[in-house]
N, C-alpha and C positions, 0 to 999 in steps of 0.2 A: 429802275434803279437795280444794280448788280446786287446779286445774292452774295454775303460775306462768307458763305459756307464754301463757295466755290472759288478757286484760285483765279486771279487776275492773269491775263496775257500780257500785262506790263511786266517789267523786269526791275528788280531791286538793286542796290548798290554791289551786290555780289553776282548779279546776273542770273539769279533764280527768280521763280514766279513772286510777284510782289504780294506781300501778305497784307490783310486787312489792317488799317490802323486803329479804327474805333468806330463803333456804331452808336455808341451812347456816351457823349453826345455824337450824333451823326456828323463825321468830319468829310473833309475832301472838297476840292474845288467843285466837284459834280455832286456833293452831298451822298457819296455812295458807300463811305467808309474807307476808302482808299485814297492814297496820295498820288491819284492819277493826275495827269497834265495833258495839255494839248494846245492848240493855236489860240483858243479863247481865254486861256490862264495866264495872263500877262504877268502874274506874280509868280508863277511857278510854285505852287502849293505842293512841294515834293519831299519835305522832311517831316517824318513822323516823330513828333517830340512829346515827351512826358512834361506837362506844365508843372512849374515850380513857382513858388509865391514870388521868388526873386526875377524870374523872368517874366511873369505877368506884369509886375510893377515896372520893369525896365521897358517892355512893349508900351506900356500906358504912357510913360515919359516920353517915347519917341511917337507918340500921336496915334497908337493902334491899341485902342482900348479892347482887350479881350476879355473883360470880366463883366461889363455891363450887358445884360440881356438886351437882344433887339428881337422880340417875338415877331414883329413885322416882316423881318428876313429870315425867320425860322433860327434864330441864333439864340441859344439858351444862357450864353455866358459861360466862362470857363472858370475853374477853380484848380488849384493845386491837385495834382493827380491824375487830371484829365488828359487824354492822348489827342492830338491835334495836329492837322497837316499844316505845317507853317510854310510860308514862303521862304525859299532857300536863301534869298538876300537878307531877310529879317534875321534868320538863324546866324548867318554870317556876321551880320552887325552884332548881334548877341555875343558871338564868339570873339570878336576883335575887342568888345568891351569886358570880356571875362564873366559874361552872364549866360551863356550857352545852355539851354535846357538839354537834359539827356535825350537820346536820340534811340529809336527802335529801328535797327539797321534792316531787319527783314521787310519792314513796311515803308522804308525810305526809297523813293524812286530814283532809279539810275540816273535820271536827268539832273539830280541835284550835284552829281560829280562834275557838271559843266561849271560849277561856281565854287564849291568845296571839294577837298581831297577826301578819299575814304580814309585816310590816317586822321584827318580832323574829326570826322564822324566816329571813327572807332575809339578815339580818346574820349569821346562823350556818350558812349554806347550805355543805354540803360541795362541795368541788371536783368538777366533772362529769366 
């Protein structure tokens, strides 16, 4: 597992080193705290988002329950205020429905820009 104290070699949406999204709960496709992606990550978990009650309810209605813990998969369940690496397509779906959660731009992988624009992400930037 990557040490979050050291920067990632991946790039964020600004072309700078990708910042850590969250280590508690431990997020990322690779569960390394970063929104890294690669060939095995079919969902492209590239958007570092700040969970809101509204988004969690939206995601659950769409068939992706992020609230219920699944310890057998090392998943603690999320609550409002948690940071989590979302699939960019889920974030875009939420955006289109007016339910997009805030985004931590420095921790959002540049690959997200293949699906959404920087302007869309910036319009939903979490307060620094």
